[in-house]
N, CA, C and O atoms as a MOPAC input file, in Angstrom:
PM7 MOZYME 1SCF
protein

 N     30.59700 1    -8.38700 1   -12.46800 1
 C     30.87300 1    -9.66700 1   -11.86300 1
 C     29.53500 1   -10.32100 1   -11.50400 1
 O     28.74400 1    -9.74200 1   -10.75900 1
 N     29.28200 1   -11.50500 1   -12.02200 1
 C     28.02400 1   -12.18100 1   -11.69000 1
 C     27.96400 1   -12.54800 1   -10.20600 1
 O     28.95800 1   -12.96900 1    -9.61600 1
 N     26.79400 1   -12.38100 1    -9.62700 1
 C     26.58200 1   -12.71900 1    -8.21400 1
 C     25.35600 1   -13.60500 1    -8.12000 1
 O     24.32500 1   -13.33600 1    -8.73500 1
 N     25.48700 1   -14.66800 1    -7.33700 1
 C     24.31100 1   -15.44200 1    -6.97100 1
 C     24.46000 1   -15.85700 1    -5.52500 1
 O     25.56400 1   -15.88300 1    -4.98100 1
 N     23.35000 1   -16.17800 1    -4.91500 1
 C     23.33900 1   -16.52500 1    -3.49700 1
 C     22.38800 1   -17.69400 1    -3.29500 1
 O     21.61100 1   -18.03800 1    -4.18500 1
 N     22.45600 1   -18.28500 1    -2.14400 1
 C     21.51900 1   -19.34700 1    -1.77400 1
 C     20.94400 1   -19.04800 1    -0.40600 1
 O     21.55900 1   -18.36000 1     0.40900 1
 N     19.76500 1   -19.57200 1    -0.17000 1
 C     19.27600 1   -19.69500 1     1.19700 1
 C     19.33100 1   -21.17300 1     1.52700 1
 O     19.18300 1   -22.01900 1     0.64600 1
 N     19.54300 1   -21.47800 1     2.78100 1
 C     19.58600 1   -22.86600 1     3.23500 1
 C     18.27800 1   -23.17100 1     3.94500 1
 O     18.05000 1   -22.73000 1     5.07200 1
 N     17.42700 1   -23.92600 1     3.27800 1
 C     16.14400 1   -24.35800 1     3.83300 1
 C     15.40100 1   -23.17700 1     4.45900 1
 O     15.15400 1   -23.14300 1     5.66400 1
 N     15.05600 1   -22.21800 1     3.61200 1
 C     14.40900 1   -20.97100 1     4.04100 1
 C     13.15700 1   -21.22200 1     4.88300 1
 O     12.89100 1   -20.49200 1     5.83800 1
 N     12.39000 1   -22.25500 1     4.52800 1
 C     11.16200 1   -22.57200 1     5.26200 1
 C     11.44400 1   -22.86500 1     6.73900 1
 O     10.66800 1   -22.46700 1     7.60700 1
 N     12.53400 1   -23.54800 1     7.02200 1
 C     12.84900 1   -23.90700 1     8.39800 1
 C     13.80300 1   -22.95400 1     9.08900 1
 O     13.66900 1   -22.69700 1    10.28500 1
 N     14.77700 1   -22.42200 1     8.34000 1
 C     15.80400 1   -21.57500 1     8.94700 1
 C     15.54300 1   -20.08800 1     8.77500 1
 O     16.17900 1   -19.26300 1     9.43200 1
 N     14.61500 1   -19.74300 1     7.89900 1
 C     14.25400 1   -18.34300 1     7.72100 1
 C     15.01200 1   -17.66600 1     6.59900 1
 O     15.94800 1   -18.23300 1     6.03500 1
 N     14.59500 1   -16.42800 1     6.27400 1
 C     15.20500 1   -15.67200 1     5.17600 1
 C     16.48800 1   -14.97900 1     5.63300 1
 O     16.91100 1   -15.09500 1     6.78400 1
 N     17.08200 1   -14.26200 1     4.70000 1
 C     18.20300 1   -13.39600 1     5.04700 1
 C     17.72400 1   -12.29700 1     5.98500 1
 O     16.53100 1   -12.00100 1     6.04600 1
 N     18.65400 1   -11.69700 1     6.71300 1
 C     18.29900 1   -10.54200 1     7.53200 1
 C     17.86400 1    -9.41800 1     6.59100 1
 O     18.32300 1    -9.36300 1     5.45000 1
 N     16.98300 1    -8.51900 1     7.05200 1
 C     16.43500 1    -7.47900 1     6.16700 1
 C     17.49800 1    -6.64600 1     5.44500 1
 O     17.30800 1    -6.28500 1     4.28400 1
 N     18.60900 1    -6.33700 1     6.11300 1
 C     19.65200 1    -5.52700 1     5.47700 1
 C     20.21100 1    -6.22700 1     4.23300 1
 O     20.48100 1    -5.57800 1     3.22200 1
 N     20.38000 1    -7.53900 1     4.31000 1
 C     20.87200 1    -8.28100 1     3.14900 1
 C     19.79300 1    -8.44000 1     2.08700 1
 O     20.08000 1    -8.37800 1     0.89200 1
 N     18.55900 1    -8.64300 1     2.51800 1
 C     17.45100 1    -8.76600 1     1.56200 1
 C     17.41200 1    -7.55000 1     0.64200 1
 O     17.26400 1    -7.68900 1    -0.57200 1
 N     17.54500 1    -6.35500 1     1.22100 1
 C     17.51200 1    -5.12300 1     0.42900 1
 C     18.66900 1    -5.07200 1    -0.56200 1
 O     18.47800 1    -4.73400 1    -1.73000 1
 N     19.86600 1    -5.40700 1    -0.09600 1
 C     21.05600 1    -5.33400 1    -0.94300 1
 C     21.03300 1    -6.37500 1    -2.06000 1
 O     21.68400 1    -6.19600 1    -3.08900 1
 N     20.29400 1    -7.45000 1    -1.86500 1
 C     20.32700 1    -8.56200 1    -2.80900 1
 C     19.12300 1    -8.60700 1    -3.74300 1
 O     18.90000 1    -9.60600 1    -4.42600 1
 N     18.35900 1    -7.54100 1    -3.77100 1
 C     17.21800 1    -7.49700 1    -4.69200 1
 C     17.72000 1    -7.72400 1    -6.11800 1
 O     18.67600 1    -7.08400 1    -6.55500 1
 N     17.08000 1    -8.62300 1    -6.82500 1
 C     17.45300 1    -8.89600 1    -8.20200 1
 C     18.54800 1    -9.93200 1    -8.38500 1
 O     18.86100 1   -10.30000 1    -9.51800 1
 N     19.13500 1   -10.40800 1    -7.30100 1
 C     20.17600 1   -11.43300 1    -7.38500 1
 C     19.51200 1   -12.80400 1    -7.27900 1
 O     18.69500 1   -13.02200 1    -6.38400 1
 N     19.84900 1   -13.73500 1    -8.17900 1
 C     19.27600 1   -15.08000 1    -8.05700 1
 C     19.64600 1   -15.70600 1    -6.71000 1
 O     20.80500 1   -15.67500 1    -6.29600 1
 N     18.63700 1   -16.27700 1    -6.03000 1
 C     18.86500 1   -16.86100 1    -4.70600 1
 C     18.10600 1   -18.17800 1    -4.55300 1
 O     17.12200 1   -18.23600 1    -3.81600 1
 N     18.54100 1   -19.22600 1    -5.22900 1
 C     17.84800 1   -20.49800 1    -5.06700 1
 C     17.88800 1   -20.97300 1    -3.61500 1
 O     18.89600 1   -20.82600 1    -2.92400 1
 N     16.78300 1   -21.53900 1    -3.17500 1
 C     16.75200 1   -22.16500 1    -1.85300 1
 C     17.29200 1   -23.58100 1    -2.01300 1
 O     17.07000 1   -24.22200 1    -3.04000 1
 N     17.99300 1   -24.06000 1    -1.01000 1
 C     18.58500 1   -25.39100 1    -1.10700 1
 C     18.49100 1   -26.12000 1     0.22100 1
 O     18.35700 1   -25.51100 1     1.28300 1
 N     18.56600 1   -27.42800 1     0.13400 1
 C     18.72800 1   -28.25500 1     1.33000 1
 C     20.08400 1   -28.94600 1     1.29200 1
 O     20.52800 1   -29.50300 1     2.29700 1
 N     20.74400 1   -28.91300 1     0.13600 1
 C     22.07400 1   -29.50100 1     0.00400 1
 C     23.09200 1   -28.60800 1     0.71500 1
 O     22.96800 1   -27.38300 1     0.69000 1
 N     24.08300 1   -29.20900 1     1.33900 1
 C     25.14300 1   -28.41700 1     1.96600 1
 C     26.10700 1   -27.88400 1     0.90400 1
 O     26.60000 1   -26.76200 1     1.02800 1
 N     26.37700 1   -28.66500 1    -0.12400 1
 C     27.18100 1   -28.22700 1    -1.25800 1
 C     26.24200 1   -27.50600 1    -2.22300 1
 O     25.40000 1   -28.14400 1    -2.85500 1
 N     26.37400 1   -26.20400 1    -2.34000 1
 C     25.47100 1   -25.43600 1    -3.21100 1
 C     25.51100 1   -25.93000 1    -4.64900 1
 O     24.51300 1   -25.83100 1    -5.36300 1
 N     26.65100 1   -26.46000 1    -5.08600 1
 C     26.76600 1   -26.92900 1    -6.46200 1
 C     26.03900 1   -28.24900 1    -6.69300 1
 O     25.89000 1   -28.67800 1    -7.83700 1
 N     25.58900 1   -28.89200 1    -5.63300 1
 C     24.77500 1   -30.10200 1    -5.76300 1
 C     23.30500 1   -29.74800 1    -5.97800 1
 O     22.50100 1   -30.61300 1    -6.32600 1
 N     22.95700 1   -28.48500 1    -5.77400 1
 C     21.58900 1   -28.02000 1    -5.98400 1
 C     21.37900 1   -27.78200 1    -7.48000 1
 O     22.15600 1   -27.06600 1    -8.11100 1
 N     20.33400 1   -28.37800 1    -8.04400 1
 C     20.11500 1   -28.30400 1    -9.49500 1
 C     19.96500 1   -26.87800 1   -10.00300 1
 O     20.53100 1   -26.52900 1   -11.03900 1
 N     19.21100 1   -26.05000 1    -9.29000 1
 C     19.00100 1   -24.66600 1    -9.73900 1
 C     20.30000 1   -23.86600 1    -9.67400 1
 O     20.60800 1   -23.10000 1   -10.58800 1
 N     21.05900 1   -24.04400 1    -8.59600 1
 C     22.33700 1   -23.34600 1    -8.46600 1
 C     23.30500 1   -23.81300 1    -9.54000 1
 O     23.98000 1   -23.00000 1   -10.17200 1
 N     23.37300 1   -25.11200 1    -9.74500 1
 C     24.27200 1   -25.66000 1   -10.76200 1
 C     23.90000 1   -25.13200 1   -12.14900 1
 O     24.78500 1   -24.83600 1   -12.95300 1
 N     22.62100 1   -25.01200 1   -12.43300 1
 C     22.17100 1   -24.46900 1   -13.71300 1
 C     22.64400 1   -23.02700 1   -13.88500 1
 O     23.09600 1   -22.64400 1   -14.96400 1
 N     22.54000 1   -22.23000 1   -12.82600 1
 C     23.00600 1   -20.83700 1   -12.89200 1
 C     24.51700 1   -20.77400 1   -13.11500 1
 O     24.99600 1   -19.95900 1   -13.90400 1
 N     25.26200 1   -21.62600 1   -12.42800 1
 C     26.72200 1   -21.67000 1   -12.59600 1
 C     27.06900 1   -22.07700 1   -14.02800 1
 O     27.98000 1   -21.51400 1   -14.63500 1
 N     26.34500 1   -23.05000 1   -14.56000 1
 C     26.61300 1   -23.53000 1   -15.92100 1
 C     26.33700 1   -22.46700 1   -16.97900 1
 O     26.86600 1   -22.55800 1   -18.08700 1
 N     25.52400 1   -21.46400 1   -16.66500 1
 C     25.22600 1   -20.38400 1   -17.60700 1
 C     26.30800 1   -19.30600 1   -17.63300 1
 O     26.30200 1   -18.44600 1   -18.51400 1
 N     27.22800 1   -19.34600 1   -16.68500 1
 C     28.29700 1   -18.34700 1   -16.63600 1
 C     29.29500 1   -18.60300 1   -17.76100 1
 O     29.45100 1   -19.74200 1   -18.20400 1
 N     29.96700 1   -17.56000 1   -18.22400 1
 C     30.98200 1   -17.75700 1   -19.26400 1
 C     32.07400 1   -18.71900 1   -18.78500 1
 O     32.43600 1   -18.72400 1   -17.60800 1
 N     32.58800 1   -19.52300 1   -19.70400 1
 C     33.63500 1   -20.48400 1   -19.34600 1
 C     34.91300 1   -19.80200 1   -18.87700 1
 O     35.75000 1   -20.43100 1   -18.22900 1
 N     35.06900 1   -18.52000 1   -19.20000 1
 C     36.26100 1   -17.78800 1   -18.76900 1
 C     36.24100 1   -17.50000 1   -17.27100 1
 O     37.27700 1   -17.18800 1   -16.68500 1
 N     35.06600 1   -17.60200 1   -16.65000 1
 C     34.98600 1   -17.41500 1   -15.20100 1
 C     35.33600 1   -18.73400 1   -14.53200 1
 O     34.60300 1   -19.71700 1   -14.64100 1
 N     36.46200 1   -18.73900 1   -13.84300 1
 C     36.95400 1   -19.98200 1   -13.24800 1
 C     37.08700 1   -19.90900 1   -11.73600 1
 O     37.50700 1   -20.87600 1   -11.10000 1
 N     36.73400 1   -18.77000 1   -11.15600 1
 C     36.86400 1   -18.58400 1    -9.71400 1
 C     35.50100 1   -18.31300 1    -9.09900 1
 O     34.71600 1   -17.52300 1    -9.62400 1
 N     35.22700 1   -18.97500 1    -7.97900 1
 C     34.03400 1   -18.68300 1    -7.18300 1
 C     34.49300 1   -18.02300 1    -5.89600 1
 O     35.35400 1   -18.55900 1    -5.19800 1
 N     33.93300 1   -16.87500 1    -5.57600 1
 C     34.22800 1   -16.19900 1    -4.31500 1
 C     33.11100 1   -16.57900 1    -3.35300 1
 O     31.94000 1   -16.28900 1    -3.59900 1
 N     33.48400 1   -17.22800 1    -2.25700 1
 C     32.49500 1   -17.76200 1    -1.32800 1
 C     32.45200 1   -16.97200 1    -0.03100 1
 O     33.48300 1   -16.71100 1     0.58800 1
 N     31.24600 1   -16.59700 1     0.37100 1
 C     30.99100 1   -15.98100 1     1.67200 1
 C     29.74800 1   -16.64800 1     2.24600 1
 O     28.93800 1   -17.20000 1     1.50200 1
 N     29.59500 1   -16.59900 1     3.55700 1
 C     28.38500 1   -17.14700 1     4.16300 1
 C     28.66700 1   -18.01400 1     5.36700 1
 O     29.72700 1   -17.92700 1     5.98600 1
 N     27.70500 1   -18.84500 1     5.68500 1
 C     27.79400 1   -19.74600 1     6.83200 1
 C     27.34600 1   -21.13400 1     6.40200 1
 O     26.61000 1   -21.24300 1     5.42100 1
 N     27.72700 1   -22.13700 1     7.04300 1
 C     28.78700 1   -22.18500 1     8.02600 1
 C     30.06900 1   -22.63900 1     7.35100 1
 O     30.04300 1   -23.46400 1     6.43700 1
 N     31.19400 1   -22.09400 1     7.80800 1
 C     32.48500 1   -22.34400 1     7.18700 1
 C     32.75600 1   -23.82900 1     7.01100 1
 O     33.16100 1   -24.27500 1     5.93800 1
 N     32.53000 1   -24.58400 1     8.06700 1
 C     32.90800 1   -26.00100 1     8.07500 1
 C     31.84900 1   -26.91900 1     7.46500 1
 O     32.05600 1   -28.13000 1     7.39000 1
 N     30.72700 1   -26.36400 1     7.03100 1
 C     29.67200 1   -27.19600 1     6.44400 1
 C     29.40600 1   -26.73000 1     5.00800 1
 O     29.97300 1   -27.28400 1     4.06600 1
 N     28.56000 1   -25.72700 1     4.83600 1
 C     28.15300 1   -25.31200 1     3.48300 1
 C     29.30000 1   -24.69500 1     2.68400 1
 O     29.47600 1   -25.02000 1     1.50900 1
 N     30.06800 1   -23.82500 1     3.29400 1
 C     31.19500 1   -23.21800 1     2.57700 1
 C     32.20000 1   -24.30200 1     2.21400 1
 O     32.67400 1   -24.36200 1     1.07900 1
 N     32.52300 1   -25.15600 1     3.17600 1
 C     33.47100 1   -26.24900 1     2.95800 1
 C     33.01500 1   -27.15100 1     1.80900 1
 O     33.77600 1   -27.40200 1     0.87400 1
 N     31.78500 1   -27.63100 1     1.87900 1
 C     31.31400 1   -28.57700 1     0.86700 1
 C     31.15700 1   -27.91700 1    -0.50500 1
 O     31.39200 1   -28.56100 1    -1.52800 1
 N     30.76600 1   -26.65300 1    -0.53900 1
 C     30.66700 1   -25.94100 1    -1.81800 1
 C     32.05300 1   -25.72900 1    -2.41900 1
 O     32.23000 1   -25.87100 1    -3.62900 1
 N     33.02800 1   -25.39500 1    -1.59600 1
 C     34.40100 1   -25.22400 1    -2.08600 1
 C     34.94100 1   -26.54000 1    -2.64200 1
 O     35.59200 1   -26.54800 1    -3.68700 1
 N     34.68000 1   -27.63900 1    -1.96100 1
 C     35.11400 1   -28.94900 1    -2.45400 1
 C     34.42200 1   -29.24900 1    -3.78900 1
 O     35.05400 1   -29.74400 1    -4.72300 1
 N     33.13400 1   -28.94800 1    -3.87100 1
 C     32.40900 1   -29.13400 1    -5.12800 1
 C     33.00500 1   -28.30600 1    -6.25500 1
 O     33.08100 1   -28.76400 1    -7.39500 1
 N     33.42900 1   -27.08200 1    -5.93900 1
 C     34.06300 1   -26.22200 1    -6.94600 1
 C     35.37900 1   -26.83500 1    -7.41800 1
 O     35.64500 1   -26.89500 1    -8.61900 1
 N     36.19700 1   -27.28700 1    -6.47800 1
 C     37.46900 1   -27.91700 1    -6.83700 1
 C     37.24100 1   -29.13000 1    -7.73800 1
 O     37.96700 1   -29.33200 1    -8.71200 1
 N     36.23900 1   -29.92600 1    -7.41300 1
 C     35.93100 1   -31.11400 1    -8.21800 1
 C     35.51300 1   -30.74600 1    -9.64200 1
 O     35.68900 1   -31.54300 1   -10.56400 1
 N     34.96700 1   -29.55500 1    -9.82400 1
 C     34.54100 1   -29.08500 1   -11.15700 1
 C     35.65100 1   -28.32100 1   -11.88100 1
 O     35.44100 1   -27.81900 1   -12.98500 1
 N     36.82400 1   -28.23200 1   -11.26300 1
 C     37.92800 1   -27.51100 1   -11.88200 1
 C     37.87500 1   -26.01300 1   -11.67200 1
 O     38.58800 1   -25.26500 1   -12.34000 1
 N     37.03200 1   -25.56700 1   -10.74700 1
 C     36.93500 1   -24.14600 1   -10.41000 1
 C     37.83000 1   -23.83700 1    -9.21700 1
 O     38.14200 1   -24.72100 1    -8.42000 1
 N     38.23600 1   -22.58900 1    -9.10100 1
 C     39.05100 1   -22.15500 1    -7.97000 1
 C     38.14100 1   -21.49200 1    -6.94700 1
 O     37.58200 1   -20.43100 1    -7.22500 1
 N     37.97800 1   -22.09200 1    -5.76500 1
 C     37.17600 1   -21.43100 1    -4.73200 1
 C     38.04200 1   -20.47100 1    -3.92600 1
 O     39.09500 1   -20.85200 1    -3.41500 1
 N     37.59400 1   -19.23100 1    -3.81700 1
 C     38.24700 1   -18.24200 1    -2.95900 1
 C     37.32000 1   -18.06100 1    -1.77300 1
 O     36.21000 1   -17.54900 1    -1.91500 1
 N     37.77600 1   -18.48000 1    -0.60400 1
 C     36.97100 1   -18.37600 1     0.61100 1
 C     37.38400 1   -17.10000 1     1.33500 1
 O     38.52900 1   -16.96800 1     1.76600 1
 N     36.46000 1   -16.17200 1     1.46500 1
 C     36.73700 1   -14.88200 1     2.09600 1
 C     36.68500 1   -15.08500 1     3.61200 1
 O     35.60700 1   -15.22500 1     4.19100 1
 N     37.85600 1   -15.10000 1     4.24400 1
 C     37.95800 1   -15.47700 1     5.65700 1
 C     37.12200 1   -14.58600 1     6.57100 1
 O     36.54700 1   -15.07200 1     7.54500 1
 N     37.04700 1   -13.29100 1     6.27200 1
 C     36.23500 1   -12.40600 1     7.10800 1
 C     34.81500 1   -12.27100 1     6.56800 1
 O     34.06600 1   -11.39300 1     6.99700 1
 N     34.44500 1   -13.13400 1     5.63400 1
 C     33.09000 1   -13.16100 1     5.08900 1
 C     32.38900 1   -14.48300 1     5.33100 1
 O     31.31000 1   -14.72900 1     4.79200 1
 N     33.00800 1   -15.34200 1     6.15100 1
 C     32.41100 1   -16.62400 1     6.52000 1
 C     32.47100 1   -16.76800 1     8.03600 1
 O     33.26600 1   -16.10400 1     8.70100 1
 N     31.63200 1   -17.63100 1     8.57100 1
 C     31.68600 1   -17.88900 1    10.01200 1
 C     31.06300 1   -19.23900 1    10.31500 1
 O     30.41200 1   -19.85800 1     9.47400 1
 N     31.28400 1   -19.66500 1    11.52800 1
 C     30.67400 1   -20.87700 1    12.07600 1
 C     30.18700 1   -20.54100 1    13.47100 1
 O     30.53200 1   -19.49900 1    14.02900 1
 N     29.38900 1   -21.42500 1    14.02600 1
 C     28.88400 1   -21.17400 1    15.37800 1
 C     29.98900 1   -21.20400 1    16.42000 1
 O     29.86500 1   -20.56500 1    17.46400 1
 N     31.07400 1   -21.93700 1    16.15500 1
 C     32.19300 1   -21.95000 1    17.09800 1
 C     33.47600 1   -21.55500 1    16.36900 1
 O     33.62900 1   -21.81300 1    15.17500 1
 N     34.38500 1   -20.93300 1    17.09700 1
 C     35.67600 1   -20.53500 1    16.53000 1
 C     36.46100 1   -21.76100 1    16.07500 1
 O     37.13000 1   -21.72200 1    15.04300 1
 N     36.38200 1   -22.84000 1    16.83500 1
 C     37.09700 1   -24.06000 1    16.47500 1
 C     36.63700 1   -24.58300 1    15.11000 1
 O     37.46800 1   -24.93100 1    14.27100 1
 N     35.33600 1   -24.64000 1    14.88300 1
 C     34.82600 1   -25.10400 1    13.58800 1
 C     35.24300 1   -24.17000 1    12.45600 1
 O     35.57700 1   -24.62200 1    11.36000 1
 N     35.22200 1   -22.87000 1    12.72500 1
 C     35.65900 1   -21.87300 1    11.74100 1
 C     37.13100 1   -22.09500 1    11.38300 1
 O     37.48800 1   -22.19700 1    10.21000 1
 N     37.97100 1   -22.16800 1    12.40900 1
 C     39.41200 1   -22.34000 1    12.18700 1
 C     39.72300 1   -23.63900 1    11.45400 1
 O     40.50300 1   -23.65100 1    10.50200 1
 N     39.11300 1   -24.72800 1    11.90000 1
 C     39.36500 1   -26.02300 1    11.26600 1
 C     38.83700 1   -26.05200 1     9.83500 1
 O     39.46600 1   -26.63300 1     8.95000 1
 N     37.68700 1   -25.42800 1     9.60800 1
 C     37.14700 1   -25.36800 1     8.25400 1
 C     38.08600 1   -24.64400 1     7.30500 1
 O     38.35400 1   -25.12900 1     6.20500 1
 N     38.59200 1   -23.47500 1     7.72500 1
 C     39.50000 1   -22.70900 1     6.86600 1
 C     40.81600 1   -23.44100 1     6.63800 1
 O     41.32700 1   -23.46100 1     5.51900 1
 N     41.37200 1   -24.04600 1     7.69400 1
 C     42.65500 1   -24.72900 1     7.51900 1
 C     42.50600 1   -25.94000 1     6.60700 1
 O     43.38500 1   -26.20700 1     5.78700 1
 N     41.42000 1   -26.66700 1     6.73700 1
 C     41.18000 1   -27.82900 1     5.87300 1
 C     40.98500 1   -27.38000 1     4.42200 1
 O     41.50700 1   -28.01100 1     3.50300 1
 N     40.24200 1   -26.30300 1     4.21800 1
 C     40.03200 1   -25.79200 1     2.86100 1
 C     41.35000 1   -25.37900 1     2.20700 1
 O     41.59700 1   -25.69500 1     1.04300 1
 N     42.18800 1   -24.67600 1     2.95800 1
 C     43.48300 1   -24.25200 1     2.41800 1
 C     44.33600 1   -25.46900 1     2.05900 1
 O     45.00100 1   -25.48200 1     1.02300 1
 N     44.31500 1   -26.48700 1     2.91700 1
 C     45.10500 1   -27.69400 1     2.66400 1
 C     44.63200 1   -28.42700 1     1.40700 1
 O     45.42500 1   -29.08800 1     0.73700 1
 N     43.35100 1   -28.31000 1     1.09000 1
 C     42.79200 1   -29.00000 1    -0.07200 1
 C     42.91000 1   -28.20300 1    -1.37100 1
 O     42.57100 1   -28.70500 1    -2.44200 1
 N     43.39200 1   -26.95900 1    -1.27700 1
 C     43.61900 1   -26.18200 1    -2.48800 1
 C     42.74000 1   -24.97200 1    -2.68600 1
 O     42.87800 1   -24.27200 1    -3.69000 1
 N     41.83800 1   -24.70400 1    -1.75600 1
 C     41.04500 1   -23.47800 1    -1.85000 1
 C     41.93600 1   -22.29200 1    -1.49000 1
 O     42.85400 1   -22.42000 1    -0.68000 1
 N     41.66400 1   -21.15300 1    -2.08900 1
 C     42.35500 1   -19.92700 1    -1.70800 1
 C     41.58600 1   -19.34500 1    -0.52800 1
 O     40.37200 1   -19.15900 1    -0.60800 1
 N     42.28000 1   -19.06000 1     0.55500 1
 C     41.65200 1   -18.49500 1     1.74700 1
 C     42.34700 1   -17.17800 1     2.04800 1
 O     43.57000 1   -17.13700 1     2.18100 1
 N     41.58100 1   -16.10700 1     2.15700 1
 C     42.17200 1   -14.81200 1     2.45200 1
 C     41.10700 1   -13.81600 1     2.85000 1
 O     39.91500 1   -14.09200 1     2.71800 1
 N     41.52900 1   -12.65000 1     3.34100 1
 C     40.57800 1   -11.62900 1     3.77700 1
 C     39.95200 1   -10.89600 1     2.59300 1
 O     40.47000 1   -10.93100 1     1.47700 1
 N     38.83700 1   -10.23700 1     2.85700 1
 C     38.12000 1    -9.51900 1     1.79700 1
 C     39.00000 1    -8.46200 1     1.14000 1
 O     38.94300 1    -8.28400 1    -0.07700 1
 N     39.80000 1    -7.76900 1     1.91500 1
 C     40.64100 1    -6.72200 1     1.33800 1
 C     41.61800 1    -7.29400 1     0.31100 1
 O     41.91900 1    -6.64700 1    -0.69300 1
 N     42.10600 1    -8.49400 1     0.56000 1
 C     43.03200 1    -9.12900 1    -0.37500 1
 C     42.35300 1    -9.40100 1    -1.72100 1
 O     42.91500 1    -9.09700 1    -2.77400 1
 N     41.16400 1    -9.96500 1    -1.68700 1
 C     40.46800 1   -10.27300 1    -2.94600 1
 C     40.04900 1    -8.99100 1    -3.66100 1
 O     40.08600 1    -8.92400 1    -4.88900 1
 N     39.65100 1    -7.97400 1    -2.89800 1
 C     39.26300 1    -6.70300 1    -3.51900 1
 C     40.43600 1    -6.12100 1    -4.30100 1
 O     40.28600 1    -5.73700 1    -5.46100 1
 N     41.60400 1    -6.05800 1    -3.66200 1
 C     42.77000 1    -5.49900 1    -4.34200 1
 C     43.22600 1    -6.38500 1    -5.49700 1
 O     43.70800 1    -5.87800 1    -6.51000 1
 N     43.08000 1    -7.68200 1    -5.35800 1
 C     43.43800 1    -8.57600 1    -6.46200 1
 C     42.52200 1    -8.34200 1    -7.66100 1
 O     42.98000 1    -8.31600 1    -8.80400 1
 N     41.23300 1    -8.17200 1    -7.39600 1
 C     40.29100 1    -7.91000 1    -8.48200 1
 C     40.52000 1    -6.54100 1    -9.11700 1
 O     40.40400 1    -6.38900 1   -10.33300 1
 N     40.84500 1    -5.55000 1    -8.29600 1
 C     41.07200 1    -4.20400 1    -8.82500 1
 C     42.34600 1    -4.13700 1    -9.66400 1
 O     42.37100 1    -3.49800 1   -10.71600 1
 N     43.39100 1    -4.79100 1    -9.19800 1
 C     44.62800 1    -4.85500 1    -9.96900 1
 C     45.52400 1    -3.63900 1    -9.89400 1
 O     46.74700 1    -3.76700 1    -9.94200 1
 N     44.93400 1    -2.45800 1    -9.77800 1
 C     45.74600 1    -1.24000 1    -9.72100 1
 C     44.93200 1    -0.08200 1    -9.15800 1
 O     43.70200 1    -0.10700 1    -9.15000 1
 N     45.64500 1     0.92100 1    -8.69200 1
 C     45.01700 1     2.14200 1    -8.18000 1
 C     44.76600 1     3.10400 1    -9.34100 1
 O     45.26800 1     2.91200 1   -10.44900 1
 N     43.97700 1     4.14100 1    -9.06200 1
 C     43.77400 1     5.20300 1   -10.03500 1
 C     42.65500 1     4.97900 1   -11.02700 1
 O     42.34100 1     5.87400 1   -11.81200 1
 N     42.05000 1     3.81200 1   -11.01300 1
 C     40.95700 1     3.52900 1   -11.94900 1
 C     39.63300 1     3.98800 1   -11.34400 1
 O     39.54900 1     4.16900 1   -10.12900 1
 N     38.60400 1     4.18000 1   -12.15500 1
 C     37.29000 1     4.52600 1   -11.60400 1
 C     36.78200 1     3.46200 1   -10.61800 1
 O     36.14800 1     3.78900 1    -9.61400 1
 N     37.06900 1     2.18500 1   -10.91600 1
 C     36.64500 1     1.10600 1   -10.01600 1
 C     37.34600 1     1.20700 1    -8.66300 1
 O     36.72800 1     1.01000 1    -7.61700 1
 N     38.64000 1     1.51600 1    -8.69500 1
 C     39.39500 1     1.67700 1    -7.45000 1
 C     38.82700 1     2.83100 1    -6.63000 1
 O     38.62200 1     2.70200 1    -5.42300 1
 N     38.57500 1     3.95300 1    -7.29000 1
 C     38.04500 1     5.12600 1    -6.58300 1
 C     36.66400 1     4.85000 1    -6.00000 1
 O     36.34200 1     5.33700 1    -4.91700 1
 N     35.85000 1     4.07700 1    -6.70600 1
 C     34.51600 1     3.73600 1    -6.19700 1
 C     34.60100 1     2.80200 1    -4.99400 1
 O     33.76200 1     2.87600 1    -4.09600 1
 N     35.59800 1     1.92900 1    -4.96500 1
 C     35.73100 1     0.94800 1    -3.88700 1
 C     36.42400 1     1.52400 1    -2.65700 1
 O     36.19300 1     1.05800 1    -1.54100 1
 N     37.26400 1     2.52600 1    -2.84800 1
 C     38.09600 1     3.06700 1    -1.77400 1
 C     37.33800 1     3.41500 1    -0.49700 1
 O     37.82300 1     3.07800 1     0.58300 1
 N     36.17800 1     4.06800 1    -0.55400 1
 C     35.47800 1     4.38500 1     0.69800 1
 C     35.07200 1     3.14400 1     1.50700 1
 O     34.85500 1     3.23600 1     2.71500 1
 N     34.97100 1     2.00600 1     0.85200 1
 C     34.54400 1     0.78700 1     1.53500 1
 C     35.69200 1     0.02400 1     2.17500 1
 O     35.46000 1    -0.87400 1     2.98500 1
 N     36.93600 1     0.36900 1     1.82400 1
 C     38.07000 1    -0.39500 1     2.33100 1
 C     39.05300 1     0.42900 1     3.14600 1
 O     40.03400 1    -0.11500 1     3.65100 1
 N     38.81800 1     1.70800 1     3.28400 1
 C     39.72900 1     2.55200 1     4.06800 1
 C     39.12900 1     2.81300 1     5.43300 1
 O     39.73500 1     3.50400 1     6.25200 1

């Protein structure tokens, strides 16, 4: 599964926390100032290089009601299905988080917990992929 990430104005807001930096070695991470990641030329170029059969974007990050929201709307406008991982996004306030998720769901984004998307991607038990993922979800 292709993975890419963004930083939001790294010069002013700083890098990822060290734990994420280590896990994301080798993953493309364009820096952006746009709230909609798909409005960023480098990010859009990376998305355009993905196979046309990939039609879903799984979104995690901050802030739910700003960058996640605007990126999901950008995905919908491009005919992509944004899946917003509810326990993988946050906002500075619970109200902004809740309103962001409810607005996204109303506009057609899929909103659900990480466990739901994991099981949807796995499709069935008993596979090597399922066995590899099991320690992370039990």
